[in-house]
C-alpha positions in Angstrom: 0.0 0.0 0.0 1.3 3.5 -0.8 2.1 5.9 2.0 -0.6 8.6 2.2 1.0 12.0 2.5 -0.1 15.7 2.9 2.6 18.0 1.4 2.7 21.4 3.1 4.3 23.6 0.6 5.3 27.1 -0.6 5.8 26.5 -4.4 8.6 27.4 -5.3 10.7 25.8 -8.0 12.0 23.0 -5.9 8.6 22.5 -4.3 7.2 22.0 -7.7 9.9 19.5 -8.5 9.2 17.7 -5.2 5.4 17.6 -5.7 5.7 16.2 -9.3 8.2 13.6 -7.9 5.7 12.5 -5.3 2.9 12.3 -7.8 5.0 10.1 -10.0 6.1 7.7 -7.3 3.8 4.6 -6.8 5.1 4.3 -3.2 3.2 7.5 -2.3 -0.4 8.7 -2.4 -0.8 12.5 -2.2 -4.0 13.1 -0.4 -3.7 16.9 -0.2 -1.5 20.0 -0.5 -1.6 22.7 2.1 0.0 26.0 1.4 2.2 28.4 3.3 4.4 31.5 2.9 8.1 31.3 2.3 9.2 31.2 -1.3 6.1 33.3 -2.1 3.2 34.7 -0.1 0.6 32.2 0.8 -2.0 33.5 -1.8 0.4 32.8 -4.6 1.5 29.5 -3.0 -2.1 28.4 -3.2 -2.4 29.4 -6.8 0.8 27.6 -7.7 -0.3 24.5 -5.8 -3.5 24.5 -7.9 -1.6 25.0 -11.0 0.6 22.0 -10.2 -2.1 19.5 -9.5 -3.9 20.6 -12.7 -0.7 20.3 -14.7 -0.2 16.8 -13.3 -3.7 15.8 -14.3 -4.7 15.5 -10.6 -7.3 18.3 -10.0 -9.0 15.9 -7.6 -6.2 16.5 -5.0 -7.5 19.1 -2.6 -5.4 22.3 -2.0 -6.0 24.0 1.3 -4.9 27.7 1.8 -2.7 28.1 4.9 -1.4 30.7 7.3 -0.3 34.0 5.9 1.9 35.1 8.8 4.3 33.3 11.3 3.1 32.6 14.8 5.3 35.3 16.5 8.0 36.8 14.3 7.1 39.2 11.5 7.2 38.0 7.9 10.1 40.1 6.7 10.4 38.8 3.2 9.6 36.0 0.7 12.3 34.5 -1.5 11.2 35.9 -4.9 14.9 36.5 -5.5 15.4 32.7 -5.5 12.3 31.5 -7.2 11.1 34.4 -9.2 8.2 36.8 -8.5 5.7 34.2 -9.6 7.5 31.4 -7.6 7.9 29.4 -10.8 11.0 31.0 -12.3 9.2 34.1 -13.8 7.5 31.9 -16.4 4.1 33.7 -15.9 1.8 30.7 -15.8 -1.8 30.9 -16.7 -4.3 31.2 -13.8 -5.5 27.9 -12.3 -9.0 26.6 -13.1 -9.7 25.2 -9.6 -10.3 26.7 -6.2 -8.9 25.9 -2.8 -10.7 23.7 -0.3 -13.4 25.5 1.8 -11.4 25.0 5.0 -8.0 26.4 6.2 -4.9 24.3 6.0 -4.7 23.5 9.7 -8.2 22.3 9.8 -7.7 20.2 6.6 -4.7 18.6 8.2 -6.6 17.8 11.4 -9.7 16.4 9.7 -7.7 14.3 7.2 -5.4 12.8 9.8 -8.1 12.1 12.4 -10.3 10.4 9.7 -7.3 8.2 8.8 -5.5 7.5 12.2 -2.0 6.2 11.8 -2.1 6.4 8.0 -1.1 10.0 7.1 2.5 11.3 7.0 2.9 15.1 7.0 5.5 16.4 4.6 6.2 20.1 5.2 8.7 21.5 2.8 8.2 25.1 3.8 7.9 27.0 7.1 6.1 25.0 9.8 3.3 27.3 10.8 0.4 25.2 9.5 1.7 22.1 11.3 2.0 23.9 14.6 -1.4 25.4 14.2 -2.9 22.0 13.5 -1.3 20.6 16.7 -2.8 23.5 18.7 -6.2 22.9 17.1 -6.1 19.2 17.9 -3.4 17.9 20.3 -4.3 14.3 19.5 -2.9 14.8 16.1 0.5 13.9 17.5 -0.8 10.4 18.4 -2.6 9.9 15.1 -0.1 10.8 12.4 2.1 8.1 10.8 5.0 10.6 11.1 6.4 13.9 9.9 9.1 14.2 7.3 10.2 17.8 6.9 12.6 19.7 4.7 14.3 22.2 6.9 17.0 22.9 9.4 20.8 22.3 9.6 22.3 20.2 12.4 25.9 20.0 11.4 26.4 22.7 8.8 25.7 26.5 8.6 22.3 27.8 7.5 21.6 29.2 4.1 20.0 32.5 5.3 22.8 33.3 7.8 25.4 31.1 9.6 22.7 30.0 12.1 19.5 29.4 10.2 18.0 27.6 7.3 15.2 29.4 5.4 12.2 27.3 6.3 13.0 27.4 10.0 13.9 31.1 10.3 10.6 32.1 8.7 8.7 30.7 11.8 11.1 29.5 14.4 8.4 29.2 17.1 6.4 26.9 14.9 9.5 24.8 14.1 10.2 24.4 17.8 6.7 23.1 18.4 6.9 20.6 15.6 10.4 19.3 16.6 9.4 18.8 20.2 5.8 17.6 19.9 6.7 13.9 20.5 5.6 12.4 17.2 8.0 10.6 14.8 9.9 13.4 13.0 12.6 13.1 10.4 14.5 16.3 9.6 15.9 16.4 6.0 18.0 19.5 6.3 20.9 21.3 4.6 23.2 18.6 6.0 22.0 16.4 3.1 20.1 18.7 0.7 23.3 20.7 -0.1 25.3 17.5 -0.6 23.1 16.6 -3.6 23.5 18.9 -6.7 21.5 18.7 -9.8 24.1 19.9 -12.2 23.5 21.7 -15.5 24.3 18.4 -17.3 21.9 16.5 -15.1 19.1 19.0 -15.7 19.9 18.9 -19.5 19.6 15.1 -19.4 16.2 15.4 -17.8 15.1 17.8 -20.5 16.3 15.4 -23.2 13.9 12.8 -22.0 11.2 14.8 -23.8 8.2 14.4 -21.5 5.8 17.2 -20.5 7.0 17.0 -16.9 10.7 17.3 -17.8 9.9 20.2 -20.2 8.0 21.9 -17.4 11.0 21.5 -15.1 13.3 22.8 -17.8 11.1 25.9 -18.2 10.9 26.8 -14.5 14.4 26.0 -13.3 16.7 28.5 -15.1 16.0 31.4 -12.6 16.6 29.0 -9.7 19.8 27.8 -11.3 21.0 31.4 -11.9 20.5 32.1 -8.2 22.7 29.1 -7.2 25.3 30.2 -9.7 25.5 33.7 -8.2 25.1 32.7 -4.5 27.2 29.5 -4.4 29.2 29.4 -7.7 27.3 26.2 -8.6 26.8 24.9 -12.1 23.4 23.5 -11.1 21.2 23.6 -8.0 20.9 22.1 -4.5 18.3 19.4 -4.1 16.2 20.6 -1.2 12.5 19.7 -1.3 12.9 16.7 -3.6 15.2 15.1 -0.9 12.3 14.9 1.5 10.3 13.0 -1.0 13.2 10.8 -1.8 13.4 9.9 1.9 9.8 8.8 1.8 10.3 6.7 -1.3 13.6 5.1 -0.1 15.0 5.9 3.3 18.1 3.8 2.7 19.4 6.6 0.6 20.2 8.4 3.9 22.1 7.9 7.0 20.6 9.3 10.1 21.3 10.1 13.8 18.7 10.5 16.6 18.8 13.2 19.2 16.7 16.1 20.6 16.5 19.2 18.4 15.5 22.6 19.7 15.0 25.8 17.7 16.5 29.1 18.9 13.6 31.7 18.9 15.5 34.9 19.8 18.7 36.7 19.4 21.6 36.3 17.0 20.9 32.6 16.6 17.2 33.0 15.7 16.1 30.0 13.6 19.1 27.7 14.5 18.2 24.0 14.8 20.4 22.9 17.7 20.8 19.2 18.0 22.2 17.4 21.0 24.5 14.9 19.5 26.2 13.9 22.8 26.0 10.2 23.7 24.8 11.4 27.1 21.6 13.1 25.9 19.4 10.4 27.5 20.8 11.2 31.0 18.5 13.4 33.2 18.8 17.1 32.1 16.7 19.7 30.3 17.5 18.2 27.0 16.7 14.6 27.9 13.1 15.6 28.5 12.8 16.3 24.8 11.9 13.6 22.2 14.5 12.4 19.8 14.3 13.6 16.2 15.6 11.5 13.3 18.1 13.7 11.5 19.5 13.0 8.1 23.3 13.5 8.1 24.5 11.6 5.0 23.1 10.8 1.6 23.9 8.6 -1.4 23.5 11.5 -3.9 24.1 9.4 -7.0 21.3 7.0 -6.1 19.0 9.8 -5.1 19.6 11.6 -8.5 19.1 8.3 -10.3 15.8 7.7 -8.5 14.6 11.2 -9.3 15.5 10.8 -13.0 13.7 7.4 -13.1 10.5 8.8 -11.6 10.3 12.3 -13.1 11.1 11.1 -16.7 8.9 8.0 -16.5 5.2 7.4 -17.1 3.6 6.1 -13.9 -0.1 6.1 -14.1 -1.4 6.5 -10.5 -4.8 6.0 -8.9 -7.7 8.3 -9.8 -5.5 10.1 -12.3 -7.4 11.8 -15.1 -4.5 11.4 -17.5 -1.0 10.2 -17.7 1.6 12.5 -16.3 4.2 12.5 -19.0 
């Protein structure tokens, strides 16, 4: 049976690549998308999520509009300089035909999980506001999810916004601390692994050469994102952020992990830092030992991950309830 997932997303070029990856993986069943600010404002994130399910021939997948502001800190910016003003590489896509669900994202998460206890994995690949709001709305959510696999944070490397913080976490550090300490099964797929895996220019060209509608779409939206990586990091390609979280769900053996408590710094110079206790003594009685362990990805087989992505994104898997083949 495929794993049922809700992807909480702020599309976003790499979000789009991750969502299409999930839709083309028979191991996964996407039962909904919930939207959040980050790469774009939430209103545009919702529009882009609707565009993506329609492009993929899956307008039956509900899209729920999420929070527009963080829990505590102000929303100081969105990453249009990374993903383009439209979030999809300044490609100016046509308006979607569909409309979002008639309930907010947090409520959609709660109702979907509680109707399917133990079956739903939450996959946030943006700031964690919707997930924290869902826990506040229904604390029993923690006991009824199959797990949480998030893209965000940095346990052993510097952040990508500043030396302390990764982008998804710093956008709402208070929400991130709630999610990472809630006591449910959490896997953190952070910069420790997502920056190890680079989709090079040659790799992206090989995807485009496969000649499907999906790879043509990726080739269309990715140049702006690649240009950012070239200017910011000197890369001939781009880091594999959000698709890595989907890869973990499809094949966790791609990654090596370590368990330990993770807290998020919510004030001061270290705002947004994900601080992991990697000491062997963390189970001994102290303030940290009271916190649940988080499964943190620290290593990745990048070659296998990229091969898996190519296989799925350039293939022709026909999934359940699909109106047409995603080419």
